[in-house]
C-alpha positions in Angstrom: -23.8 13.4 0.8 -22.5 15.1 -2.3 -19.1 14.4 -3.8 -17.4 17.5 -2.3 -18.6 16.7 1.2 -17.7 13.0 0.8 -14.1 13.8 -0.1 -13.9 16.4 2.6 -14.8 13.8 5.1 -12.3 11.4 3.6 -9.5 13.9 4.0 -10.3 14.2 7.7 -10.4 10.4 8.0 -7.0 10.1 6.4 -5.5 12.5 9.0 -7.2 10.7 11.9 -6.1 7.3 10.5 -2.5 8.4 10.1 -2.4 9.6 13.8 -3.8 6.3 14.9 -1.6 4.0 12.7 1.2 3.8 15.4 -1.4 2.8 18.0 -2.7 0.1 15.7 0.8 -1.3 15.3 1.2 -1.6 19.0 -1.6 -4.2 19.2 0.4 -7.0 17.6 -0.3 -10.1 19.6 0.1 -13.9 19.3 -3.1 -14.1 17.3 -4.8 -17.5 17.2 -5.6 -18.7 13.7 -7.3 -21.7 12.0 -5.0 -21.4 9.1 -2.9 -24.4 8.0 0.6 -24.6 9.4 3.6 -24.8 7.1 6.7 -23.0 5.7 7.6 -20.7 2.9 10.3 -21.0 0.3 11.0 -17.5 -1.1 12.9 -17.0 -4.4 12.8 -13.2 -4.2 10.7 -10.6 -6.0 7.6 -12.0 -4.2 8.0 -15.4 -5.9 7.1 -17.8 -3.0 6.0 -21.4 -2.5 3.9 -22.3 0.6 3.9 -25.8 1.9 1.3 -27.1 4.3 2.9 -29.1 7.1 2.0 -30.1 10.7 4.9 -28.4 12.5 4.8 -30.8 15.5 5.9 -33.6 13.1 9.2 -31.9 12.3 11.8 -31.6 15.0 14.0 -29.0 13.2 13.6 -26.3 10.6 16.0 -28.3 8.3 13.6 -31.3 8.5 10.8 -29.1 7.5 12.7 -27.7 4.6 13.6 -31.1 3.3 9.9 -32.1 3.4 8.9 -28.9 1.6 11.5 -29.5 -1.2 10.5 -33.1 -1.6 6.8 -32.2 -1.6 7.3 -29.6 -4.3 9.9 -31.6 -6.3 12.7 -29.0 -5.7 16.4 -29.8 -5.6 18.5 -28.8 -2.6 22.2 -28.6 -1.8 23.8 -28.3 1.6 27.5 -27.6 2.0 29.9 -29.2 4.5 29.2 -26.4 7.0 25.5 -27.2 6.9 24.5 -24.2 4.9 21.9 -24.2 2.2 23.7 -23.2 -1.1 21.0 -24.1 -3.7 17.3 -24.7 -4.0 15.7 -25.5 -7.3 18.8 -24.4 -9.3 19.0 -21.0 -7.6 22.5 -20.9 -6.1 24.2 -18.5 -3.7 25.9 -15.8 -5.8 26.4 -12.1 -6.3 25.7 -11.1 -2.7 22.4 -13.1 -2.6 22.1 -16.3 -0.6 19.7 -18.7 0.9 19.0 -18.3 4.6 16.5 -19.2 7.3 14.3 -16.2 8.3 11.7 -16.3 11.0 9.1 -14.1 12.7 8.7 -14.5 16.4 5.2 -14.5 18.0 4.1 -10.9 18.8 6.4 -9.4 16.2 6.2 -8.2 12.6 10.0 -8.2 12.0 12.0 -10.8 10.1 15.0 -12.3 11.9 17.7 -14.3 10.1 19.0 -17.4 11.9 22.3 -19.0 11.4 23.1 -22.6 10.5 22.9 -25.3 11.7 19.1 -25.1 11.3 18.2 -27.1 14.4 15.5 -24.7 15.7 12.0 -26.0 16.4 9.5 -24.7 13.7 6.8 -24.5 16.4 8.7 -21.7 18.1 7.9 -19.1 15.4 4.9 -17.5 13.9 6.3 -18.4 10.5 9.5 -19.4 8.9 10.8 -18.7 5.4 13.7 -20.2 3.5 14.6 -17.1 1.5 17.0 -16.1 -1.3 17.9 -12.6 -0.1 20.4 -10.0 -1.2 22.6 -8.4 1.4 20.7 -5.6 3.2 17.3 -6.9 2.1 14.6 -9.0 3.8 12.2 -11.7 2.6 8.7 -11.2 1.2 6.1 -10.1 3.6 4.5 -13.1 5.3 2.3 -11.8 8.1 -0.4 -9.1 8.2 -0.2 -6.0 10.4 -1.5 -8.0 13.4 1.2 -10.6 13.1 -1.0 -13.3 11.5 0.4 -15.4 8.7 -1.0 -14.6 5.3 -0.5 -18.2 3.9 -2.5 -21.3 4.3 -6.1 -19.9 4.0 -8.8 -22.0 2.4 -10.2 -20.6 -0.9 -12.2 -17.4 -0.3 -15.4 -16.9 -2.2 -17.0 -14.1 -0.1 -14.8 -11.1 0.8 -15.6 -7.9 2.7 -13.6 -4.7 2.2 -13.6 -2.0 5.0 -11.8 0.7 3.0 -11.8 2.2 -0.5 -8.2 1.3 -1.0 -8.9 -2.4 -0.3 -11.9 -2.4 -2.6 -9.6 -1.1 -5.4 -7.0 -3.8 -4.6 -9.6 -6.6 -4.8 -10.8 -5.2 -8.2 -7.3 -4.8 -9.5 -6.5 -8.5 -8.9 -9.7 -9.5 -10.7 -11.6 -10.5 -7.6 -14.5 -8.1 -7.9 -16.8 -11.0 -8.2 -16.1 -12.2 -4.7 -16.8 -8.9 -3.0 -20.0 -9.1 -0.9 -19.5 -6.0 1.4 -17.8 -2.6 1.2 -17.6 0.5 3.3 -19.8 3.5 2.3 -16.8 5.4 0.7 -15.9 2.7 -1.8 -16.9 4.4 -5.1 -14.2 2.9 -7.4 -14.5 1.0 -9.6 -18.0 2.3 -10.5 -19.3 -1.2 -11.0 -18.7 -1.9 -7.3 -20.4 1.4 -6.3 -23.3 0.7 -8.6 -23.7 -2.8 -7.2 -23.7 -1.4 -3.6 -26.4 1.1 -4.7 -28.5 -1.7 -6.1 -28.0 -3.8 -2.9 -26.1 -6.5 -4.7 -23.1 -5.7 -2.5 -23.8 -4.8 1.1 -22.7 -1.5 2.7 -21.2 -2.5 6.0 -20.7 0.9 7.6 -18.4 3.9 7.0 -14.6 3.8 6.6 -14.1 4.9 10.2 -17.1 3.1 11.6 -17.6 -0.4 10.3 -20.6 -2.4 11.7 -20.0 -5.8 13.2 -23.6 -6.8 12.6 -23.6 -5.6 8.9 -20.3 -7.4 8.3 -21.3 -10.7 9.7 -24.7 -10.4 7.9 -22.8 -10.9 4.6 -21.6 -14.3 5.8 -18.0 -13.5 4.8 -15.2 -15.9 4.2 -12.7 -13.1 4.9 -12.7 -9.5 5.9 -9.9 -7.1 4.9 -9.2 -4.1 7.2 -7.0 -1.0 7.2 -4.5 -0.7 10.1 -4.5 3.1 9.8 -8.0 3.0 11.4 -8.2 2.0 15.1 -11.8 0.9 14.6 -10.6 -1.6 12.0 -8.0 -3.1 14.3 -10.7 -3.6 17.0 -13.0 -5.0 14.4 -10.4 -7.6 13.3 -10.2 -8.8 16.9 -14.0 -9.1 17.2 -14.3 -11.0 14.0 -11.5 -13.4 14.9 -13.2 -14.0 18.2 -16.2 -15.0 16.2 -14.2 -17.4 14.1 -14.3 -15.2 11.0 -11.0 -14.8 9.1 -9.9 -11.2 9.1 -6.8 -9.7 7.7 -5.2 -6.3 8.8 -3.3 -4.6 6.0 -0.3 -2.3 6.6 -0.4 1.5 6.5 0.2 2.7 2.9 3.2 4.9 3.8 5.4 4.1 0.8 5.5 2.1 -2.4 6.8 -1.1 -0.8 4.0 -1.3 1.8 1.4 -0.6 -0.9 2.7 -3.5 -3.0 2.9 -5.7 0.1 -0.8 -5.1 0.7 -1.6 -6.1 -2.8 0.5 -9.2 -2.4 -1.2 -10.0 0.9 -4.7 -9.7 -0.5 -3.8 -11.8 -3.5 -2.2 -14.5 -1.4 -5.0 -14.7 1.1 -7.7 -15.2 -1.6 -5.4 -17.4 -3.8 -5.2 -14.7 -6.6 -1.4 -14.6 -6.3 -0.7 -14.4 -10.1 -3.0 -11.5 -10.6 -1.6 -9.7 -7.7 2.0 -10.3 -8.9 0.9 -8.9 -12.3 -0.4 -5.7 -10.7 2.8 -5.3 -8.7 5.1 -5.9 -11.6 3.2 -3.4 -13.8 3.4 -0.8 -11.1 7.1 -1.2 -10.6 7.6 -1.1 -14.4 5.7 2.1 -14.9 7.2 3.9 -11.9 10.7 2.7 -13.1 10.0 4.3 -16.5 8.8 7.5 -14.8 11.9 7.7 -12.6 14.2 7.2 -15.5 12.5 10.1 -17.3 12.6 12.2 -14.2 16.3 11.8 -13.7 17.2 12.3 -17.3 19.3 15.3 -18.4 16.2 16.8 -20.0 14.3 16.8 -16.7 16.9 19.1 -15.1 17.7 19.4 -11.4 15.7 18.1 -8.4 12.5 20.1 -7.7 11.8 21.4 -4.2 8.2 20.4 -3.6 5.4 21.1 -1.1 2.3 18.9 -0.9 -0.6 20.2 1.1 -4.1 18.9 2.0 -5.6 22.4 1.8 -4.8 26.0 0.8 -5.0 27.3 4.4 -2.7 29.7 6.1 -1.4 26.9 8.3 -2.0 23.8 6.3 -1.4 20.1 6.8 1.6 19.2 4.6 3.2 15.9 3.6 6.3 15.0 5.6 8.6 12.0 5.3 7.0 8.6 5.5 3.8 9.6 3.6 2.5 8.0 0.4 2.7 11.1 -1.8 6.1 12.1 -0.5 7.6 8.7 -1.1 6.2 8.8 -4.7 7.5 12.3 -5.4 10.9 11.6 -4.1 11.3 8.7 -6.5 10.7 11.2 -9.3 13.7 13.5 -8.7 12.1 15.9 -6.2 12.9 17.1 -2.6 10.0 17.3 -0.1 10.7 20.6 1.6 9.0 19.3 4.8 10.8 15.9 4.8 12.5 16.8 8.1 9.2 15.8 9.8 7.4 12.5 9.6 3.8 12.0 8.6 1.3 14.7 7.8 2.5 17.9 9.6 0.4 20.9 10.7 2.9 23.8 9.9 2.8 27.4 10.8 2.4 29.9 8.1 6.0 31.3 8.4 7.4 27.9 7.4 6.1 28.0 3.9 8.2 31.0 2.6 11.1 29.8 4.7 11.1 26.4 2.9 10.3 28.3 -0.4 9.2 25.4 -2.6 9.7 25.5 -6.4 6.3 23.8 -6.9 3.2 23.3 -4.7 0.6 20.5 -5.1 -2.7 21.0 -3.2 -4.9 18.0 -2.7 -8.3 19.4 -1.9 -12.0 18.7 -2.1 -13.1 22.3 -1.7 -12.6 23.2 -5.4 -13.7 21.8 -8.8 -11.4 21.4 -11.8 -12.4 24.6 -13.5 -10.3 27.6 -14.5 -12.6 29.9 -12.6 -12.2 28.0 -9.3 -8.4 27.6 -9.8 -8.0 31.3 -10.4 -10.0 32.1 -7.3 -7.8 29.7 -5.2 -4.6 30.9 -6.7 -5.3 34.6 -6.2 -6.7 34.2 -2.7 -3.9 32.1 -1.2 -2.5 33.6 2.0 0.3 36.1 1.8 2.9 33.6 3.1 2.1 31.2 0.2 2.5 34.1 -2.3 6.0 34.7 -0.9 7.4 31.6 -2.6 9.0 30.8 -5.9 6.2 28.4 -6.6 3.5 31.1 -6.5 5.6 33.8 -8.2 6.2 31.4 -11.2 2.7 30.1 -11.3 3.7 26.6 -10.3 0.8 25.8 -8.0 -1.2 22.7 -8.9 -4.6 21.6 -7.6 -5.6 17.9 -7.5 -9.3 17.7 -6.8 -12.5 15.6 -7.5 -11.7 12.0 -8.5 -8.0 12.7 -8.7 -8.1 13.8 -5.1 -9.7 10.5 -4.1 -7.0 8.6 -5.9 -4.3 10.7 -4.2 -5.6 9.7 -0.8 -5.9 6.0 -1.5 -2.9 3.8 -1.1 -3.8 1.2 -3.7 -3.3 -0.1 -7.2 -3.6 3.2 -8.9 -0.3 4.3 -7.4 1.4 4.3 -10.8 -1.3 6.6 -12.2 -0.8 9.0 -9.3 2.9 8.8 -9.9 2.5 9.7 -13.5 0.5 12.8 -12.7 3.1 13.9 -10.1 5.9 13.3 -12.6 4.2 15.4 -15.2 3.8 18.2 -12.7 7.5 18.0 -11.6 9.1 17.5 -15.0 6.8 18.6 -17.8 9.8 18.9 -20.2 10.1 15.1 -20.6 6.4 14.4 -21.4 4.5 14.9 -24.6 1.3 15.7 -22.7 1.0 18.7 -20.5 -1.2 18.7 -17.5 -3.2 21.8 -16.5 -2.8 23.5 -13.2 -6.0 21.8 -12.0 -6.6 18.0 -12.3 -10.0 16.4 -11.5 -12.3 13.7 -12.7 -10.7 13.8 -16.2 -7.2 12.9 -15.0 -7.1 9.7 -17.1 -6.9 11.8 -20.3 -3.4 12.9 -19.4 -2.0 9.5 -18.8 0.1 7.6 -21.2 2.5 5.2 -19.4 -0.2 4.1 -16.8 -3.4 4.5 -18.8 -4.0 0.7 -19.0 -3.9 0.5 -15.2 -7.4 1.7 -14.6 -9.8 -0.8 -13.0 -13.1 0.9 -13.7 
């Protein structure tokens, strides 16, 4: 299969996966696990301490906390009302305070419990003593199937079932433990080349993983993508066979992408490397957002993001990766009234009248000739927009299109390209109307975040 066909298939897979993501989420159950039991102390900003503990030995959550603090050499202060006011020098202040948060079996949602903390730890999937600001929640602690992400043994053989997960493993410097990948994992090149040599096994396609090929790698852990129904089913099969499997969240926004990186790092005990990737991503996107909202950048840009240049295309609505990135960069998604990827009728495009259009496509190469053909042959409804009339139609193709469809550690690089399209006035480097394999040459703020 050539590059163009491969990316075409991946676009179709993305759309199918998005449709099935809700179904995958409905399969959260009381998953059995051989992981260690214990509790989490969460200092915020994904700074957590896990403590192994046999839950049946502790009658209350407070007993469990006291053990965790003693085990880790942490101070703790409890006021006269029985509330935790300080752990390890971090005191309740400025709208943030310590509290007991739990996840009930069969759920993914955190619930805060009030003092006194006399609940039985065994009643919950996981509990976390968390320093949380008002309106916020603790660090993610379960995967998309409801399994805790803490307490795993050291992992030396990992299988990735999606290109995004393969990139996450590489970004946290765990490429050396990868023993299996899906057939679409082509980044970093070193992984793709190892798969071609047979040093890393190919365990099926992104939408069709093979149980036999996966188990043939003798994995310590398998990472799967919840946007694919086949992955959710595979996770259940693997766990039934006593193989650790982790189901990551749909990459619908920046927070869920960072949660996935944190989960992978935590499961394989590469937490520090994962935290570094997360911090660098927030730092770069923060810089890009500051530039995008500066006076030089001007007003918000009305933006349309499409997966093809068709008369009735699939466009990005609210709750999609690209939309969430663009909205952090001083833009308005003209189709944000809908959620997910939306198949719109042709009359909606001139009605919404975007200032700029980004097309993510595999049907064209990054050449002036092919861009001119696309631009001049867009449907009449597309031409009846300010974007077309002002020449503000951008094409993301080739390797850049792969990156745009993968919800992983290159998010900051994708954000920089989008920011340069939206607000070219604040950047020294100008991107062309078509961006392909050579996208890295335009990056300045995120150039160091490649993992190839």
